[in-house]
Backbone as CSV, one residue per row, in Angstrom:
resi,resn,N_x,N_y,N_z,CA_x,CA_y,CA_z,C_x,C_y,C_z
1,MET,137.328,206.658,-54.994,136.130,206.316,-55.756,135.310,205.280,-54.994
2,LYS,134.005,205.537,-54.880,133.146,204.628,-54.144,132.733,203.443,-54.998
3,ASN,132.507,202.313,-54.318,132.050,201.098,-54.982,130.765,200.619,-54.324
4,LEU,129.799,200.236,-55.139,128.530,199.699,-54.643,128.340,198.296,-55.185
5,LEU,127.925,197.395,-54.325,127.591,196.025,-54.709,126.091,195.827,-54.540
6,GLN,125.403,195.562,-55.638,123.965,195.286,-55.605,123.748,193.784,-55.748
7,ILE,123.012,193.222,-54.805,122.728,191.783,-54.817,121.222,191.594,-54.949
8,ASN,120.790,191.059,-56.087,119.383,190.749,-56.298,119.147,189.278,-55.990
9,THR,118.101,188.993,-55.231,117.849,187.608,-54.830,116.483,187.097,-55.270
10,SER,115.724,187.925,-55.982,114.408,187.500,-56.448,114.539,186.419,-57.509
11,ILE,113.640,185.435,-57.478,113.623,184.407,-58.521,113.243,185.013,-59.875
12,PHE,112.671,186.221,-59.851,112.279,186.908,-61.086,113.366,187.854,-61.578
13,SER,114.553,187.736,-61.018,115.699,188.541,-61.420,115.360,190.024,-61.260
14,ASP,115.661,190.835,-62.297,115.414,192.267,-62.165,113.935,192.624,-62.296
15,GLY,113.092,191.617,-62.522,111.648,191.857,-62.581,110.970,191.778,-61.234
16,GLY,111.678,191.326,-60.207,111.095,191.220,-58.877,110.913,192.588,-58.231
17,GLN,109.928,192.693,-57.362,109.667,193.970,-56.698,110.861,194.412,-55.858
18,SER,111.490,193.489,-55.157,112.653,193.853,-54.340,113.801,194.332,-55.213
19,SER,113.985,193.696,-56.373,115.040,194.108,-57.299,114.763,195.496,-57.848
20,GLN,113.503,195.780,-58.137,113.143,197.087,-58.687,113.348,198.191,-57.653
21,LEU,113.041,197.908,-56.398,113.296,198.890,-55.346,114.797,199.117,-55.197
22,ALA,115.554,198.025,-55.205,117.007,198.152,-55.096,117.563,198.965,-56.257
23,GLN,117.059,198.699,-57.466,117.543,199.417,-58.640,117.180,200.894,-58.573
24,ARG,116.020,201.204,-58.029,115.624,202.604,-57.883,116.611,203.335,-56.967
25,PHE,116.986,202.671,-55.880,117.980,203.258,-54.977,119.315,203.437,-55.692
26,VAL,119.753,202.407,-56.396,121.059,202.441,-57.054,121.108,203.563,-58.099
27,ALA,120.017,203.750,-58.840,119.993,204.813,-59.844,120.174,206.180,-59.185
28,ALA,119.498,206.402,-58.060,119.633,207.674,-57.352,121.034,207.811,-56.760
29,TRP,121.557,206.716,-56.254,122.905,206.734,-55.667,123.947,207.058,-56.733
30,ARG,123.787,206.475,-57.902,124.710,206.764,-59.010,124.713,208.260,-59.338
31,ALA,123.511,208.851,-59.361,123.404,210.269,-59.707,124.130,211.143,-58.694
32,ASN,124.168,210.700,-57.460,124.827,211.460,-56.402,126.296,211.099,-56.232
33,ASN,126.736,210.078,-56.946,128.123,209.625,-56.833,128.718,209.404,-58.222
34,PRO,128.862,210.476,-58.993,129.430,210.324,-60.338,130.842,209.746,-60.274
35,GLY,131.101,208.835,-61.171,132.414,208.200,-61.190,132.495,206.958,-60.335
36,ALA,131.454,206.688,-59.540,131.448,205.484,-58.705,131.215,204.247,-59.563
37,THR,131.581,203.099,-59.038,131.363,201.844,-59.754,130.245,201.052,-59.081
38,VAL,129.474,200.363,-59.902,128.380,199.516,-59.408,128.572,198.117,-59.957
39,THR,128.573,197.149,-59.072,128.658,195.738,-59.461,127.331,195.078,-59.135
40,LEU,126.739,194.409,-60.106,125.469,193.713,-59.902,125.709,192.220,-59.830
41,ARG,125.244,191.623,-58.750,125.264,190.162,-58.624,123.812,189.700,-58.528
42,ASP,123.352,189.051,-59.576,121.973,188.569,-59.656,121.980,187.066,-59.382
43,LEU,121.457,186.685,-58.234,121.525,185.280,-57.831,120.520,184.396,-58.558
44,ALA,119.610,185.013,-59.334,118.739,184.208,-60.198,119.485,183.828,-61.472
45,LYS,120.271,184.777,-61.992,121.021,184.518,-63.223,122.345,183.818,-62.958
46,GLN,122.925,184.090,-61.794,124.202,183.474,-61.417,124.091,182.875,-60.018
47,PRO,123.337,181.795,-59.882,123.162,181.219,-58.538,124.456,180.653,-57.976
48,VAL,124.616,180.802,-56.684,125.749,180.206,-55.982,125.329,178.807,-55.552
49,PRO,126.132,177.782,-55.766,125.739,176.420,-55.388,125.439,176.321,-53.894
50,HIS,124.468,175.508,-53.554,124.176,175.286,-52.145,125.313,174.488,-51.506
51,ILE,125.531,174.784,-50.258,126.651,174.174,-49.554,126.405,172.681,-49.345
52,ASP,127.457,171.907,-49.462,127.399,170.486,-49.133,128.716,170.120,-48.462
53,ALA,128.859,168.860,-48.096,130.051,168.446,-47.358,131.326,168.683,-48.160
54,ALA,131.266,168.439,-49.469,132.455,168.598,-50.304,132.885,170.068,-50.363
55,ARG,131.914,170.960,-50.545,132.254,172.386,-50.628,132.762,172.890,-49.274
56,PHE,132.123,172.468,-48.201,132.582,172.891,-46.880,133.991,172.366,-46.613
57,GLY,134.242,171.141,-47.060,135.576,170.568,-46.900,136.628,171.375,-47.625
58,ALA,136.266,171.930,-48.790,137.212,172.762,-49.539,137.538,174.037,-48.780
59,PHE,136.540,174.590,-48.095,136.758,175.827,-47.351,137.739,175.631,-46.194
60,ILE,137.602,174.514,-45.497,138.392,174.333,-44.283,139.722,173.626,-44.538
61,ALA,139.903,173.096,-45.732,141.179,172.429,-46.037,142.301,173.460,-46.117
62,LYS,143.502,173.050,-45.732,144.652,173.942,-45.863,144.903,174.202,-47.350
63,PRO,145.180,175.447,-47.722,145.355,175.781,-49.143,146.325,174.865,-49.872
64,GLU,147.426,174.518,-49.212,148.438,173.694,-49.878,148.019,172.229,-49.995
65,GLU,146.949,171.857,-49.311,146.503,170.467,-49.343,145.229,170.278,-50.162
66,ARG,144.706,171.335,-50.737,143.467,171.228,-51.501,143.685,170.494,-52.815
67,THR,142.691,169.699,-53.195,142.711,169.074,-54.521,142.367,170.136,-55.557
68,ALA,142.456,169.760,-56.827,142.121,170.709,-57.895,140.660,171.157,-57.782
69,ASP,139.763,170.219,-57.483,138.350,170.561,-57.324,138.155,171.498,-56.135
70,GLN,138.841,171.217,-55.053,138.720,172.070,-53.870,139.281,173.464,-54.128
71,GLN,140.336,173.544,-54.890,140.900,174.848,-55.233,139.904,175.673,-56.034
72,ALA,139.170,175.035,-56.929,138.176,175.743,-57.740,137.046,176.265,-56.859
73,VAL,136.600,175.440,-55.924,135.539,175.851,-55.001,135.999,177.025,-54.154
74,ALA,137.196,176.941,-53.618,137.733,178.003,-52.773,137.911,179.296,-53.570
75,ARG,138.334,179.184,-54.819,138.502,180.381,-55.652,137.179,181.100,-55.863
76,ASP,136.122,180.333,-56.084,134.801,180.939,-56.275,134.369,181.695,-55.023
77,SER,134.552,181.074,-53.868,134.201,181.719,-52.603,135.085,182.933,-52.355
78,ASP,136.373,182.799,-52.619,137.300,183.923,-52.436,136.894,185.115,-53.299
79,ALA,136.425,184.837,-54.511,136.020,185.912,-55.424,134.792,186.642,-54.883
80,LEU,133.837,185.904,-54.338,132.656,186.529,-53.743,133.048,187.411,-52.565
81,ILE,133.960,186.920,-51.751,134.409,187.677,-50.575,135.169,188.925,-51.000
82,ALA,136.028,188.801,-51.998,136.780,189.957,-52.486,135.833,191.012,-53.046
83,GLU,134.811,190.577,-53.743,133.809,191.486,-54.300,133.090,192.239,-53.190
84,LEU,132.739,191.523,-52.138,132.069,192.141,-50.994,132.980,193.136,-50.284
85,LYS,134.220,192.739,-50.050,135.153,193.617,-49.338,135.489,194.871,-50.138
86,ALA,135.413,194.787,-51.463,135.734,195.939,-52.301,134.636,196.992,-52.290
87,ALA,133.448,196.617,-51.830,132.306,197.532,-51.856,132.289,198.433,-50.624
88,ASP,131.923,199.682,-50.847,131.668,200.607,-49.745,130.213,200.542,-49.307
89,VAL,129.339,200.266,-50.281,127.897,200.203,-50.039,127.387,198.879,-50.583
90,ILE,126.555,198.194,-49.785,125.926,196.947,-50.218,124.427,197.167,-50.281
91,VAL,123.827,196.813,-51.406,122.385,196.954,-51.606,121.814,195.565,-51.849
92,LEU,120.864,195.182,-51.021,120.309,193.828,-51.080,118.816,193.883,-51.367
93,GLY,118.402,193.294,-52.492,116.984,193.119,-52.787,116.527,191.816,-52.163
94,LEU,115.494,191.881,-51.316,115.153,190.728,-50.479,113.662,190.411,-50.499
95,PRO,113.226,189.472,-51.329,111.839,189.008,-51.259,111.658,188.008,-50.117
96,LEU,110.428,187.813,-49.711,110.113,186.834,-48.661,109.457,185.624,-49.310
97,TYR,110.088,184.454,-49.159,109.545,183.229,-49.716,109.256,182.236,-48.588
98,ASN,107.976,181.887,-48.430,107.596,180.902,-47.408,108.196,181.238,-46.050
99,PHE,108.060,182.505,-45.666,108.464,183.007,-44.354,109.978,183.054,-44.148
100,GLY,110.748,182.950,-45.214,112.192,182.939,-45.031,112.942,183.567,-46.186
101,LEU,114.272,183.407,-46.149,115.140,183.931,-47.197,114.997,183.118,-48.473
102,PRO,115.265,183.718,-49.626,115.461,182.908,-50.829,116.635,181.959,-50.587
103,SER,116.503,180.733,-51.030,117.563,179.751,-50.767,118.876,180.156,-51.425
104,THR,118.793,180.917,-52.517,120.014,181.356,-53.183,120.792,182.351,-52.322
105,LEU,120.075,183.152,-51.542,120.762,184.084,-50.648,121.432,183.332,-49.506
106,LYS,120.763,182.310,-48.990,121.379,181.496,-47.939,122.645,180.837,-48.473
107,ALA,122.605,180.362,-49.712,123.803,179.757,-50.315,124.912,180.796,-50.435
108,TYR,124.556,182.003,-50.832,125.549,183.075,-50.928,126.150,183.361,-49.559
109,PHE,125.310,183.486,-48.551,125.811,183.715,-47.193,126.746,182.585,-46.760
110,ASP,126.403,181.347,-47.103,127.241,180.212,-46.715,128.621,180.272,-47.377
111,HIS,128.712,180.935,-48.511,129.994,181.022,-49.216,130.821,182.228,-48.802
112,ILE,130.186,183.224,-48.177,130.974,184.380,-47.730,131.194,184.365,-46.214
113,GLY,130.481,183.522,-45.496,130.668,183.443,-44.048,131.755,182.438,-43.709
114,ARG,133.013,182.837,-43.862,134.128,181.912,-43.677,135.101,182.435,-42.632
115,ALA,135.380,181.587,-41.652,136.330,181.950,-40.590,137.691,182.251,-41.198
116,GLY,138.298,183.340,-40.721,139.591,183.749,-41.224,139.520,184.647,-42.437
117,HIS,138.340,184.770,-43.017,138.151,185.597,-44.207,137.197,186.756,-43.946
118,THR,136.007,186.448,-43.423,135.040,187.514,-43.134,134.766,187.649,-41.635
119,PHE,135.261,186.723,-40.849,135.190,186.822,-39.391,136.285,185.959,-38.793
120,LYS,136.572,186.197,-37.531,137.536,185.359,-36.838,137.052,185.114,-35.417
121,TYR,137.449,184.003,-34.863,137.130,183.688,-33.477,138.259,184.170,-32.576
122,THR,137.888,184.791,-31.475,138.861,185.251,-30.493,138.432,184.782,-29.117
123,GLU,139.282,185.014,-28.128,138.934,184.636,-26.755,137.724,185.397,-26.246
124,LYS,137.458,186.546,-26.853,136.310,187.344,-26.438,135.098,187.134,-27.342
125,GLY,135.205,186.161,-28.243,134.097,185.879,-29.143,134.429,186.205,-30.583
126,PRO,133.490,185.985,-31.495,133.749,186.238,-32.911,133.861,187.726,-33.208
127,VAL,134.709,188.049,-34.179,134.910,189.432,-34.606,134.765,189.492,-36.118
128,GLY,133.917,190.397,-36.599,133.725,190.557,-38.036,134.904,191.254,-38.672
129,LEU,135.232,190.850,-39.900,136.384,191.407,-40.610,135.980,192.274,-41.805
130,VAL,134.680,192.348,-42.089,134.198,193.152,-43.225,133.606,194.432,-42.643
131,THR,134.451,195.389,-42.371,134.026,196.591,-41.660,134.029,197.817,-42.581
132,GLY,133.463,198.911,-42.053,133.450,200.163,-42.801,132.475,200.176,-43.963
133,LYS,131.425,199.360,-43.891,130.445,199.273,-44.977,129.094,199.839,-44.527
134,LYS,128.308,200.261,-45.505,126.928,200.652,-45.294,126.052,199.732,-46.123
135,ALA,125.004,199.166,-45.506,124.123,198.249,-46.228,122.687,198.759,-46.217
136,TYR,122.029,198.584,-47.348,120.614,198.896,-47.489,119.895,197.633,-47.949
137,VAL,118.819,197.283,-47.272,118.066,196.079,-47.606,116.657,196.497,-48.020
138,PHE,116.249,196.078,-49.210,114.932,196.412,-49.734,114.085,195.134,-49.727
139,ALA,113.206,195.061,-48.739,112.447,193.843,-48.475,111.033,193.961,-49.027
140,ALA,110.670,193.047,-49.920,109.339,193.023,-50.516,108.590,191.789,-50.014
141,ARG,107.361,192.009,-49.517,106.574,190.903,-48.966,105.128,190.986,-49.456
142,GLY,104.520,189.831,-49.649,103.116,189.797,-50.055,102.173,190.171,-48.935
143,GLY,102.536,189.784,-47.697,101.718,190.083,-46.537,102.347,191.144,-45.662
144,LEU,101.869,191.218,-44.425,102.350,192.209,-43.466,103.110,191.489,-42.357
145,TYR,104.418,191.684,-42.299,105.264,190.926,-41.383,106.166,191.773,-40.490
146,ALA,106.567,192.932,-40.954,107.529,193.745,-40.203,107.030,194.017,-38.789
147,GLY,107.905,193.780,-37.817,107.559,194.018,-36.429,106.769,192.909,-35.774
148,THR,106.582,191.787,-36.483,105.857,190.650,-35.922,106.802,189.450,-35.828
149,PRO,106.415,188.416,-35.044,107.266,187.229,-34.937,107.466,186.501,-36.273
150,LEU,106.588,186.752,-37.244,106.721,186.086,-38.540,107.793,186.703,-39.424
151,ASP,108.320,187.853,-39.024,109.401,188.464,-39.802,110.725,187.830,-39.379
152,THR,111.029,186.720,-40.002,112.278,186.007,-39.685,113.473,186.600,-40.415
153,GLN,113.211,187.405,-41.438,114.300,187.916,-42.264,115.111,189.013,-41.591
154,THR,114.419,189.997,-41.026,115.113,191.186,-40.539,116.186,190.840,-39.521
155,SER,115.810,190.070,-38.502,116.778,189.738,-37.461,117.892,188.852,-38.007
156,TYR,117.549,187.914,-38.893,118.570,187.016,-39.431,119.585,187.776,-40.280
157,VAL,119.096,188.584,-41.216,119.998,189.323,-42.101,120.833,190.313,-41.302
158,ARG,120.196,191.020,-40.363,120.935,191.976,-39.543,122.004,191.254,-38.715
159,HIS,121.652,190.096,-38.162,122.620,189.355,-37.348,123.763,188.826,-38.207
160,PHE,123.450,188.259,-39.378,124.516,187.711,-40.225,125.467,188.810,-40.676
161,LEU,124.906,189.910,-41.166,125.764,190.997,-41.622,126.597,191.543,-40.467
162,GLY,125.984,191.670,-39.302,126.731,192.151,-38.139,127.832,191.189,-37.739
163,PHE,127.572,189.914,-37.891,128.553,188.889,-37.524,129.829,189.027,-38.349
164,ILE,129.679,189.404,-39.631,130.876,189.552,-40.469,131.402,190.989,-40.460
165,GLY,130.773,191.870,-39.662,131.313,193.213,-39.475,130.505,194.348,-40.064
166,ILE,129.391,194.037,-40.749,128.565,195.081,-41.364,127.418,195.407,-40.407
167,THR,127.586,196.442,-39.633,126.618,196.768,-38.583,125.721,197.949,-38.921
168,ASP,126.087,198.730,-39.932,125.298,199.903,-40.333,124.344,199.459,-41.441
169,VAL,123.143,199.027,-41.049,122.198,198.401,-41.981,120.838,199.080,-41.872
170,ASP,120.301,199.548,-42.989,118.966,200.138,-43.042,118.044,199.247,-43.863
171,PHE,116.806,199.083,-43.381,115.795,198.303,-44.094,114.715,199.224,-44.642
172,VAL,114.291,198.964,-45.861,113.123,199.613,-46.451,112.153,198.500,-46.832
173,TYR,110.909,198.588,-46.338,109.939,197.519,-46.549,108.852,197.937,-47.535
174,ALA,108.475,197.012,-48.396,107.282,197.142,-49.224,106.442,195.909,-48.923
175,GLU,105.402,196.083,-48.133,104.606,194.945,-47.663,103.160,195.035,-48.151
176,GLY,102.464,193.929,-47.991,101.067,193.876,-48.402,100.891,193.897,-49.904
177,LEU,101.911,193.446,-50.637,101.863,193.528,-52.093,100.860,192.562,-52.706
178,ALA,100.477,191.531,-51.972,99.530,190.554,-52.496,98.123,190.733,-51.927
179,ILE,97.950,191.714,-51.057,96.649,191.892,-50.407,95.632,192.476,-51.375
180,SER,96.011,193.528,-52.068,95.132,194.165,-53.050,95.968,195.098,-53.904
181,ASP,95.402,195.524,-55.016,96.105,196.466,-55.870,96.355,197.775,-55.131
182,ALA,95.366,198.197,-54.341,95.510,199.450,-53.590,96.606,199.335,-52.549
183,SER,96.648,198.192,-51.847,97.683,197.977,-50.833,99.066,197.957,-51.472
184,LYS,99.163,197.307,-52.604,100.448,197.222,-53.313,100.919,198.610,-53.741
185,ALA,100.008,199.365,-54.344,100.372,200.695,-54.831,100.805,201.601,-53.688
186,ALA,100.078,201.543,-52.581,100.390,202.402,-51.442,101.733,202.023,-50.823
187,SER,101.996,200.735,-50.722,103.232,200.275,-50.097,104.448,200.609,-50.958
188,ILE,104.330,200.421,-52.260,105.443,200.746,-53.149,105.695,202.250,-53.157
189,ALA,104.619,203.030,-53.144,104.786,204.483,-53.097,105.494,204.911,-51.823
190,LYS,105.145,204.275,-50.721,105.803,204.581,-49.442,107.289,204.237,-49.505
191,ALA,107.601,203.070,-50.083,109.004,202.671,-50.220,109.758,203.652,-51.110
192,HIS,109.104,204.127,-52.172,109.742,205.103,-53.056,110.051,206.400,-52.316
193,ARG,109.141,206.816,-51.454,109.382,208.037,-50.675,110.566,207.849,-49.734
194,GLU,110.664,206.668,-49.135,111.801,206.392,-48.250,113.114,206.400,-49.022
195,ILE,113.089,205.863,-50.227,114.294,205.858,-51.047,114.698,207.286,-51.393
196,GLU,113.720,208.124,-51.712,114.020,209.531,-52.007,114.668,210.214,-50.801
197,GLN,114.170,209.892,-49.619,114.707,210.506,-48.409,116.143,210.064,-48.144
198,ILE,116.415,208.762,-48.284,117.744,208.274,-47.913,118.781,208.516,-49.005
199,THR,118.321,208.864,-50.216,119.280,209.164,-51.286,119.438,210.665,-51.511
200,ALA,118.773,211.473,-50.699,118.963,212.916,-50.802,120.428,213.237,-50.508
201,PRO,121.014,214.208,-51.193,122.438,214.526,-50.992,122.810,214.746,-49.542
202,VAL,121.949,215.398,-48.765,122.259,215.643,-47.344,122.321,214.325,-46.589
203,ALA,121.362,213.428,-46.885,121.346,212.135,-46.205,122.572,211.316,-46.557
204,LEU,122.974,211.353,-47.816,124.117,210.562,-48.248,125.416,211.092,-47.651
205,ALA,125.460,212.393,-47.390,126.670,212.986,-46.840,126.774,212.805,-45.337
206,ALA,125.673,212.438,-44.704,125.658,212.330,-43.243,126.464,211.139,-42.771
């Protein structure tokens, strides 16, 4: 049985454009994968705390030496990692805020990017431990950024996911949403067509 993990990062929760694109994909994916499970993690409704020295200290402390507070922090991070590892497909709704990631997504990444859990260091360099996954990223932007130096998200997200072992990553962009109503409508329609293409039974079986 397949498992899908949907991560919404819009401050508007399921009302955000990126969340709606992600949900459109998930609905089509469900139809093509009867019996599959879908887990939704909404970082607006369930934000992950931003990393600080105390939380980082809990991650690197030896399990048998952790305080009660550190054990609680580590358990929360372990649960996020277990949820990620259990998924066959990861769907990420990704808005662009001030030229970067939503801070809640960065906090989430900081809690799942842990040596010995999602990656390990070797003599030949770091090796990702979260393998065999397929990721889809639905990026919504007010302006036009894809393919320009101002698109800081694509390379960062692709690099982070690759670092922990998720290298099969597809991006779907909806851009120019704040330029005009016509630009918004055209861009969303284009994204919808891409979703139809990638969720077609032949595409999913490939």
